[in-house]
C-alpha positions in Angstrom: -10.3 17.7 -28.6 -13.8 15.9 -28.1 -14.0 14.0 -24.8 -16.5 11.4 -23.6 -17.0 11.3 -20.0 -18.5 8.8 -18.2 -20.7 9.8 -14.9 -20.8 13.2 -16.3 -24.2 13.9 -14.1 -21.9 12.5 -11.1 -20.0 14.1 -8.7 -16.5 13.2 -9.6 -17.3 13.0 -13.9 -19.8 16.0 -13.6 -17.1 18.3 -12.2 -14.3 17.1 -15.0 -16.7 17.8 -17.8 -17.8 21.0 -16.5 -13.9 22.2 -15.9 -13.5 20.5 -19.6 -15.9 22.9 -21.3 -14.6 25.8 -19.5 -11.3 24.9 -21.5 -12.9 24.8 -24.7 -13.1 21.1 -25.1 -16.1 19.6 -26.5 -17.6 17.0 -23.9 -20.1 14.5 -24.5 -22.0 12.6 -21.8 -23.6 9.6 -20.9 -27.1 10.1 -20.2 -29.6 6.9 -18.6 -32.6 9.3 -19.0 -34.2 11.9 -20.7 -33.9 13.8 -17.6 -30.5 13.4 -17.7 -29.7 14.3 -21.4 -31.5 17.5 -20.7 -29.5 18.2 -17.7 -26.5 17.8 -19.8 -27.5 19.9 -22.5 -28.8 22.6 -20.5 -24.5 22.5 -19.3 -23.2 22.5 -22.7 -22.4 18.6 -22.8 -23.8 16.7 -25.6 -25.8 14.0 -24.3 -25.1 10.1 -25.4 -28.5 8.3 -24.8 -27.8 4.9 -22.9 -26.0 3.3 -20.2 -22.6 1.5 -19.3 -23.9 -1.8 -20.3 -24.3 -0.8 -23.9 -21.1 -2.2 -25.4 -22.1 -1.8 -29.0 -23.0 2.3 -27.9 -19.5 2.6 -26.6 -17.6 1.4 -29.5 -19.7 3.5 -31.5 -18.6 6.8 -29.3 -15.1 5.3 -29.3 -14.5 5.9 -32.5 -15.7 9.3 -32.9 -13.9 10.7 -29.8 -10.1 12.0 -28.9 -10.2 10.5 -25.6 -11.9 8.8 -22.6 -12.5 10.1 -19.3 -13.9 7.1 -17.3 -15.4 8.5 -13.9 -18.3 5.5 -13.3 -18.0 2.1 -11.8 -14.3 2.2 -11.5 -15.2 -1.8 -10.4 -16.8 -2.7 -13.9 -14.2 -4.4 -16.6 -17.1 -4.1 -19.3 -17.3 -0.3 -18.9 -13.4 -0.1 -20.1 -13.0 -2.8 -22.8 -15.1 -1.1 -25.5 -13.0 1.9 -25.0 -9.9 -0.3 -24.9 -10.5 -2.5 -27.6 -11.5 0.6 -30.0 -8.6 2.8 -29.1 -5.9 0.2 -29.6 -3.0 1.9 -31.9 -4.7 5.0 -32.0 -3.0 7.3 -29.5 -5.9 8.5 -27.7 -6.0 8.9 -24.1 -8.2 6.8 -21.8 -7.9 7.9 -18.0 -9.7 5.4 -15.4 -10.9 6.6 -12.5 -10.0 4.4 -9.3 -9.5 5.5 -5.3 -6.9 5.0 -3.1 -9.3 2.6 -1.2 -7.2 -0.4 -3.2 -4.7 -0.2 -0.3 -6.8 -0.2 2.7 -7.2 -2.8 4.9 -9.9 -4.2 7.5 -8.2 -1.6 10.4 -11.9 -0.9 12.6 -10.7 2.9 13.4 -6.7 1.4 14.3 -3.7 3.6 13.2 -1.7 1.8 10.9 1.9 3.1 9.6 2.0 2.5 6.4 2.3 5.0 3.4 1.6 4.2 -0.1 3.3 5.5 -3.3 2.7 4.4 -7.0 5.7 1.7 -6.8 4.7 0.3 -3.1 3.6 -3.4 -4.0 -0.2 -4.4 -1.6 -2.3 -7.2 -2.1 -6.1 -5.4 -2.0 -8.9 -6.6 0.0 -11.4 -9.1 -1.8 -13.9 -5.9 -2.7 -11.1 -4.3 -4.4 -9.1 -7.0 -6.3 -11.6 -6.7 -9.3 -10.5 -3.0 -9.2 -7.0 -3.4 -8.9 -7.2 -5.5 -11.8 -9.0 -3.1 -14.1 -6.4 -0.4 -13.1 -3.4 -3.2 -14.3 -5.7 -3.9 -17.2 -5.7 0.1 -18.4 -2.3 0.4 -17.7 -1.0 -2.6 -19.7 -3.2 -0.9 -22.6 0.0 1.3 -23.0 1.5 -1.5 -24.8 -1.3 -1.6 -27.5 -0.7 2.0 -28.3 -3.2 3.4 -26.0 -2.4 6.2 -23.8 -3.8 4.9 -20.8 -3.8 6.6 -17.5 -5.2 5.5 -14.4 -5.7 7.9 -11.2 -6.3 7.3 -7.8 -8.3 9.7 -5.8 -8.0 9.5 -2.2 -11.0 11.3 0.4 -12.5 14.1 -2.3 -14.0 16.7 -0.5 -15.8 19.8 -1.3 -18.3 21.3 -3.5 -18.8 19.8 -6.6 -18.2 21.9 -10.0 -21.4 22.4 -11.7 -23.0 19.8 -10.5 -25.7 19.4 -7.7 -24.1 16.2 -6.1 -21.1 15.4 -3.7 -18.7 12.8 -2.1 -19.9 10.0 0.3 -17.7 10.3 3.2 -18.1 13.2 4.8 -21.5 13.8 4.0 -22.2 10.2 5.6 -20.7 11.3 8.5 -22.3 14.7 9.0 -26.0 13.2 8.3 -25.3 10.1 10.9 -24.5 12.9 13.8 -27.5 14.9 12.7 -29.5 11.9 12.8 -28.5 10.8 16.0 -27.4 13.8 17.9 -23.7 12.1 18.3 -20.8 12.5 15.9 -19.1 8.9 15.8 -16.1 7.5 14.1 -15.7 3.7 13.7 -13.7 2.1 17.0 -11.1 4.8 18.5 -10.7 6.9 14.9 -7.5 6.9 14.9 -7.3 5.3 11.3 -6.1 7.8 8.6 -7.2 8.7 5.6 -5.4 11.3 2.9 -7.6 13.8 1.1 -8.0 16.1 -1.7 -10.2 19.0 -2.4 -12.7 18.3 -5.9 -10.9 21.6 -7.6 -7.9 19.8 -7.2 -8.9 16.8 -8.3 -10.1 18.5 -11.8 -6.9 20.2 -11.9 -5.0 16.6 -12.1 -7.3 15.2 -14.7 -6.7 18.1 -17.2 -3.1 17.8 -16.6 -3.1 14.2 -17.1 -5.6 14.7 -20.3 -2.8 16.7 -21.6 0.8 15.3 -20.4 0.5 12.1 -18.9 2.5 9.9 -20.4 0.9 6.1 -21.5 0.7 3.9 -18.7 0.7 6.2 -16.1 -0.3 5.3 -12.4 -1.1 8.5 -10.2 -2.2 8.8 -6.3 -4.2 12.2 -5.7 -3.8 13.8 -2.1 -3.2 17.2 -0.1 -2.9 16.2 3.3 -4.3 13.8 5.4 -6.3 13.5 9.0 -7.7 11.1 11.0 -11.5 10.1 11.0 -11.6 11.1 14.7 -10.1 14.8 13.8 -12.7 15.1 11.0 -15.7 14.1 12.8 -14.2 16.4 15.6 -14.8 19.3 13.2 -18.2 18.0 12.2 -19.0 17.8 16.1 -18.0 21.6 16.2 -19.6 22.7 13.1 -23.2 20.9 14.1 -23.0 22.7 17.2 -21.9 19.5 19.5 -19.1 21.0 21.4 -16.4 18.8 19.5 -17.1 15.7 21.1 -17.6 12.5 19.4 -18.5 8.5 20.5 -16.6 5.7 19.4 -18.6 3.5 16.9 -18.5 -0.2 17.0 -18.1 -1.7 13.7 -20.9 -3.8 13.9 -23.1 -0.6 14.2 -21.9 1.3 11.8 -22.0 -1.7 9.1 -25.7 -1.8 9.9 -26.0 2.3 9.4 -23.3 2.3 6.2 -23.3 -1.2 4.5 -20.6 -3.7 4.8 -18.4 -0.9 2.9 -17.8 0.9 6.3 -14.4 -1.4 6.8 -12.9 0.1 4.0 -14.5 3.5 3.7 -14.7 4.9 6.8 -12.7 1.9 8.9 -9.4 1.6 7.4 -6.5 3.5 7.1 -5.7 5.0 3.5 -2.7 7.2 3.6 -0.7 7.5 -0.5 1.7 10.2 -1.6 1.0 12.4 -4.8 4.6 13.0 -5.5 4.5 11.5 -8.7 1.7 14.3 -9.8 3.2 16.8 -8.8 7.0 16.1 -10.2 5.6 14.6 -13.2 2.3 16.5 -14.4 3.4 19.8 -12.6 0.1 19.6 -10.1 -0.3 22.3 -7.7 -3.1 21.7 -5.1 -4.3 24.9 -4.0 -8.1 23.9 -2.3 -9.1 24.7 0.9 -8.6 22.0 3.7 -10.4 19.6 4.8 -11.1 20.8 8.2 -11.9 24.2 6.8 -14.4 22.8 4.3 -16.4 21.1 7.4 -16.4 24.3 9.8 -16.3 27.1 7.7 -17.1 26.0 4.2 -18.9 23.8 1.6 -20.4 21.8 4.6 -21.2 24.3 7.2 -23.4 26.1 4.3 -25.5 22.8 3.7 -25.4 21.2 7.1 -24.9 23.8 9.3 -27.6 24.6 12.2 
């Protein structure tokens, strides 16, 4: 199969593209610069020169491939549009990368006892409303003869596969602790996020390409932890003795930007039972705390 991957130079898309190559797929990736094109070429990925705004180019690519994995700009409806138009009636697969942050609310580091499955109704916060609308558009495309799939990973951690880029949340918290000498969590840090190792995420994408029914939605997780627990592990890894400090949301926003509310101060608890049952997904990656204290993050950021 020939698969086009958006975000093939990034953390999620790059890891998926690398694994697809190893499994014998022909992979195309979007390249916004000559340097990006050369990087893709060296990895065995066929570069497509252009950007996610090149509507005509994306429609042209769609005609030449068997499927698309969109792992870039989950909040941009015009990225999915050309593929859904060209794939109509073809039975081709289109996988949209979303995220479990769509179910998050402004919790300021407090625990909220709610856990979501694919069937749990919710109203997204304003900044996630467009993403949810795009997810629903992709799912409805199954009615147009497209094998459309939406995947919502939770907090992803671990070293990228074949790429140098990494996840967002854990590195940001580590960088803050290294810069200030104090490991911080928003508020009391009691808010809980489900999480999953990057290798397990990639496994699920491959299974979805191979066997996901049209119109499928999957959450992705293999455990959960409070932000305080994660930050305590960061503190131990950096030699700070496991001590942490509360971080008022006002100060956190200054350092992390407005995304701090949902990315670091919210609860995002989901269950991936559907992926296990429907796709036969069996996550095996190391735990989040192990990766922080003894694995990837220790190797990259440790003293």
